[in-house]
C-alpha positions in Angstrom: 7.4 3.3 -6.1 4.0 0.7 -4.9 2.8 3.2 -2.5 3.2 6.6 -5.1 1.6 4.3 -7.9 -1.5 3.3 -5.3 -1.8 7.4 -4.6 -2.0 8.0 -8.1 -4.1 5.7 -9.0 -6.4 6.9 -6.2 -6.1 10.3 -7.3 -7.0 9.2 -10.8 -10.0 7.4 -9.9 -11.3 10.7 -8.0 -10.7 12.7 -10.4 -12.7 10.5 -12.6 -15.5 10.3 -10.5 -16.1 13.5 -10.2 -18.9 15.6 -12.0 -17.1 18.2 -13.2 -15.1 17.8 -16.4 -11.3 18.3 -15.8 -9.2 19.1 -18.6 -5.1 19.3 -18.3 -3.2 21.6 -21.0 -0.4 22.4 -21.7 1.2 26.0 -22.2 -0.5 25.9 -25.8 -3.4 25.0 -24.9 -3.0 21.6 -26.2 -5.3 18.7 -24.4 -2.7 16.3 -22.3 -5.7 14.5 -20.3 -9.1 14.5 -19.3 -12.0 12.7 -16.9 -14.7 11.0 -17.8 -17.2 14.1 -17.6 -15.5 16.1 -20.0 -16.2 13.6 -23.0 -20.5 14.3 -21.5 -20.0 18.0 -20.6 -17.7 18.8 -23.2 -17.4 16.3 -26.2 -13.5 15.9 -25.1 -12.1 12.0 -25.3 -8.8 10.3 -25.1 -8.9 11.1 -29.0 -8.7 14.1 -28.8 -4.9 14.6 -26.8 -1.8 16.8 -28.2 -5.3 18.9 -30.0 -5.8 22.2 -29.6 -8.7 22.4 -27.4 -10.1 25.2 -29.8 -10.4 23.2 -32.0 -12.7 20.6 -30.3 -15.0 23.5 -29.1 -15.6 25.4 -31.9 -17.2 28.5 -30.2 -16.3 32.3 -30.9 -16.9 33.2 -27.1 -14.9 30.0 -25.5 -11.9 31.0 -27.9 -12.2 34.9 -26.6 -12.2 33.2 -23.0 -8.9 31.1 -23.9 -7.1 34.1 -25.2 -8.2 36.5 -22.4 -5.3 37.2 -20.0 -7.4 37.3 -17.1 -8.1 33.7 -15.5 -10.1 35.3 -12.6 -13.2 35.5 -15.1 -15.6 32.6 -15.8 -17.9 31.9 -19.1 -21.0 30.6 -19.0 -22.0 28.9 -22.5 -24.1 26.0 -23.7 -22.6 22.6 -23.6 -21.3 21.7 -27.0 -22.5 18.0 -26.5 -26.1 19.3 -25.2 -27.7 22.7 -25.8 -29.7 22.5 -23.1 -27.2 21.9 -20.3 -25.3 25.3 -19.3 -22.1 25.6 -18.2 -19.9 27.6 -16.2 -16.4 27.3 -17.4 -13.3 27.9 -15.5 -9.3 28.4 -16.6 -6.3 28.5 -14.3 -2.4 28.3 -14.5 -1.5 25.9 -12.2 2.0 24.3 -13.2 4.9 26.4 -15.2 3.4 26.3 -18.8 0.3 24.3 -18.2 -3.3 24.8 -17.5 -6.5 23.4 -15.8 -9.8 23.7 -17.3 -12.9 22.9 -15.3 -16.7 22.9 -16.4 -19.3 22.9 -14.5 -23.2 22.0 -15.3 -25.4 25.5 -13.9 -28.2 24.5 -15.5 -30.6 23.8 -12.6 -29.3 27.1 -11.2 -29.9 29.2 -14.0 -33.4 27.3 -14.1 -34.2 28.3 -10.8 -33.1 31.7 -11.8 -35.4 31.6 -14.7 -38.1 30.7 -12.6 -38.0 33.5 -9.7 -37.5 36.0 -12.3 -40.8 35.3 -14.0 -42.6 34.9 -10.6 -41.3 38.5 -9.7 -42.0 39.6 -12.8 -46.0 37.6 -13.0 -47.1 39.0 -9.0 -45.5 42.4 -9.7 -47.8 42.9 -12.8 -50.6 41.0 -11.1 -50.2 43.9 -8.8 -50.3 46.9 -10.5 -53.8 46.7 -11.3 -55.0 46.6 -7.7 -53.0 48.9 -6.3 -54.2 51.5 -9.0 -57.1 51.0 -7.8 -56.7 51.7 -4.3 -54.9 54.6 -4.8 -57.4 56.2 -6.8 -60.4 55.5 -4.5 -58.0 56.7 -1.6 -56.8 60.2 -3.5 -60.8 60.6 -4.1 -61.6 60.0 -0.1 -58.4 62.6 1.0 -60.5 65.6 -1.3 -63.7 64.3 1.0 -65.3 65.9 4.3 -64.6 63.3 7.1 -63.6 63.3 10.5 -59.6 64.4 10.9 -58.9 60.7 12.5 -60.5 58.9 9.8 -58.8 61.3 7.3 -55.3 60.8 8.6 -56.2 57.1 8.1 -56.8 57.4 4.8 -53.7 59.7 3.8 -51.1 57.0 5.6 -52.9 54.3 3.5 -52.4 56.5 0.3 -49.0 57.0 1.2 -48.6 53.2 1.7 -50.2 52.6 -1.4 -48.1 55.2 -3.5 -45.0 53.2 -2.0 -46.3 49.9 -3.1 -46.6 51.3 -6.3 -43.3 52.4 -6.6 -42.0 49.0 -5.6 -43.9 47.4 -8.2 -42.8 49.6 -10.7 -39.2 48.8 -9.8 -39.2 45.0 -9.8 -41.2 44.8 -12.9 -38.3 47.0 -14.4 -35.5 45.0 -12.8 -37.5 41.4 -13.8 -38.0 42.9 -17.2 -34.2 43.4 -17.9 -33.1 40.5 -15.6 -35.7 38.5 -18.2 -33.6 40.2 -21.5 -30.0 40.2 -20.1 -28.4 37.5 -22.0 -30.1 40.3 -25.1 -28.2 43.4 -26.2 -30.4 46.2 -25.5 -31.9 47.9 -28.1 -29.4 50.5 -30.2 -31.4 53.4 -30.8 -29.9 56.8 -31.3 -31.1 58.7 -27.4 -31.2 62.2 -27.2 -29.9 62.3 -23.8 -29.6 66.0 -23.1 -33.4 66.2 -23.4 -34.1 63.2 -21.3 -31.9 64.8 -18.4 -34.1 68.2 -18.6 -37.4 66.1 -18.2 -35.4 64.1 -15.3 -34.5 67.4 -13.7 -37.8 69.0 -13.8 -38.9 65.8 -12.2 -36.6 65.8 -9.6 -37.1 69.8 -8.7 -41.1 68.7 -8.6 -39.8 65.7 -6.0 -37.9 68.1 -4.0 -40.8 70.1 -3.8 -40.2 72.0 -0.1 -37.1 70.1 0.5 -35.3 73.1 -2.1 -32.8 71.4 -3.5 -30.7 73.5 -5.9 -30.4 71.1 -8.8 -28.2 71.9 -11.3 -27.9 70.4 -15.0 -24.2 70.6 -17.1 -24.7 68.6 -20.5 -23.6 68.6 -23.6 -26.4 69.4 -25.6 -24.3 67.9 -29.0 -23.8 64.0 -27.3 -26.2 61.8 -27.3 -25.7 57.9 -26.9 -27.0 54.7 -28.4 -29.2 52.1 -26.2 -32.4 51.6 -25.3 -34.1 54.7 -23.9 -36.6 53.4 -21.5 -33.8 51.7 -19.4 -31.5 55.0 -20.0 -34.5 56.8 -18.7 -35.0 54.4 -15.7 -31.3 54.1 -14.8 -31.1 58.3 -14.8 -33.7 59.0 -12.6 -33.0 56.5 -10.2 -29.8 58.1 -9.9 -30.8 61.7 -9.5 -34.2 60.6 -7.3 -32.2 58.7 -5.0 -29.9 62.0 -4.8 -32.9 64.1 -3.9 -34.6 61.3 -1.4 -31.3 61.0 0.8 -29.8 64.4 0.9 -30.7 67.2 3.2 -32.6 70.3 2.6 -31.2 73.0 0.4 -28.2 71.1 -0.6 -26.9 71.2 -4.0 -26.9 68.2 -6.6 -25.1 68.6 -9.6 -26.3 66.4 -12.8 -23.6 66.0 -15.3 -23.3 64.2 -19.2 -20.1 64.7 -20.7 -17.6 62.9 -23.1 -14.1 62.6 -21.7 -10.7 61.1 -23.4 -11.7 57.8 -22.3 -15.6 57.3 -22.1 -18.9 58.5 -22.0 -19.3 59.7 -18.5 -23.2 60.7 -16.7 -22.7 61.2 -12.6 -24.8 62.9 -9.7 -22.7 64.4 -7.5 -24.1 65.9 -4.0 -23.0 67.7 -0.8 -24.7 65.9 1.1 -23.4 63.6 4.8 -21.8 60.9 2.6 -21.8 57.7 2.7 -19.4 55.5 5.0 -16.7 53.6 3.2 -17.6 50.1 4.4 -21.3 50.2 2.7 -20.2 51.8 -0.8 -19.3 48.1 -1.9 -22.9 46.9 -1.1 -25.1 50.2 -2.6 -25.6 48.5 -5.9 -27.1 45.1 -4.2 -31.2 44.4 -4.2 -32.9 45.9 -1.3 -29.6 47.0 0.5 -30.0 50.6 2.6 -27.3 52.1 4.4 -30.3 53.6 6.8 -33.5 51.5 6.7 -35.7 53.5 8.6 -34.5 56.9 6.7 -35.1 54.9 3.6 -38.8 53.8 4.3 -39.7 57.1 5.7 -38.8 58.7 2.5 -40.3 56.3 0.1 -37.4 54.4 -1.1 -37.6 50.8 -2.7 -34.3 49.5 -2.4 -34.4 48.6 -6.0 -33.0 51.7 -7.2 -29.3 51.5 -7.0 -29.7 47.8 -8.6 -31.5 48.9 -11.3 -28.7 50.8 -12.4 -26.1 48.5 -12.1 -28.0 46.2 -14.4 -29.2 48.8 -17.2 -25.2 49.8 -16.9 -24.1 46.3 -17.3 -26.2 46.1 -20.1 -24.8 48.9 -21.7 -21.2 47.6 -21.6 -20.3 50.1 -18.7 -19.3 50.6 -15.4 -20.8 52.3 -11.9 -18.5 54.4 -9.8 -19.1 55.7 -6.7 -17.2 57.9 -4.6 -18.0 59.3 -1.5 -16.6 61.0 1.9 -18.5 61.4 5.2 -19.0 65.0 5.7 -18.7 66.0 1.5 -20.8 64.3 -0.1 -21.4 61.4 -2.9 -20.7 61.1 -6.1 -22.6 58.0 -8.2 -21.2 58.0 -12.2 -21.8 55.4 -15.1 -19.1 55.7 -17.5 -20.0 54.1 -21.2 -18.1 52.9 -23.8 -17.0 55.7 -26.6 -18.0 54.2 -29.7 -21.3 54.2 -28.2 -21.6 58.4 -28.7 -23.7 60.1 -31.5 -23.6 63.5 -32.3 -27.0 65.2 -32.0 -28.0 68.0 -34.2 -29.0 71.3 -32.6 -32.2 73.5 -34.0 
């Protein structure tokens, strides 16, 4: 008994000295035990024993988190004690009718992320002007009567300058989305069919001599509430990605429709397809299936990352289905409540 008592005492001391807040609750989410950090991070102390944790921490998002059956999810929120402290809260069922809630201080991580985003945004913005000037002079020199060797060098430089401009534009868009990730996107009524008609024309010009057959299947009455700039960037990246990464003369089908459960935008090609091992990583920043081929075609490695961020901000989901040798379908599904009926003249 003394040995067990010593073990329990040591266990309690270990939990008390942990920097993370720990709260033990019963099946009704009533507080049974907490460590010292629970008071400094969550404002929960011994006087709250027997109370429901939702009565102590009165926050709508926290209440929704408690009621969610998906215990694999975590919640990021400001500390109810100090709103300058950001917490990551997790809930786990560890015994029959008992829950363990933990809260970890992520203030420094969030601060570093914010600094990184601001740095990328500032650097990208500062690079834009000199790159525009350089590209302008290079384009002017390409039209001059110059020796072949010099002209070849200028053409190569111009291609790289344009590639850098595309990279800077994508970085600026990604930084802008990340900087405003905590804010809901604007809820303008966006004429998606008109937007897609313009993007189809742009993609035909991008295809140029590759002669892709780009087909648009679109519900002309179906609009959507959201940010026009962000949605245009998202849809454009998906379409141009298909043009850049599928062989010449292949067919690309752009589709915008309402299904029984969602608003669906998709881009389908009958290109070489993508191996299954790559699919989960495609929306990661700078991830490329074939790095050499992507660089050769001017890809920045940021397009699908922008797609993922925009879709998440519009409460949607990205899906990728691919079969090697048969083609790939990239699709985005948005909630039905974002649908808007458009008037057709």
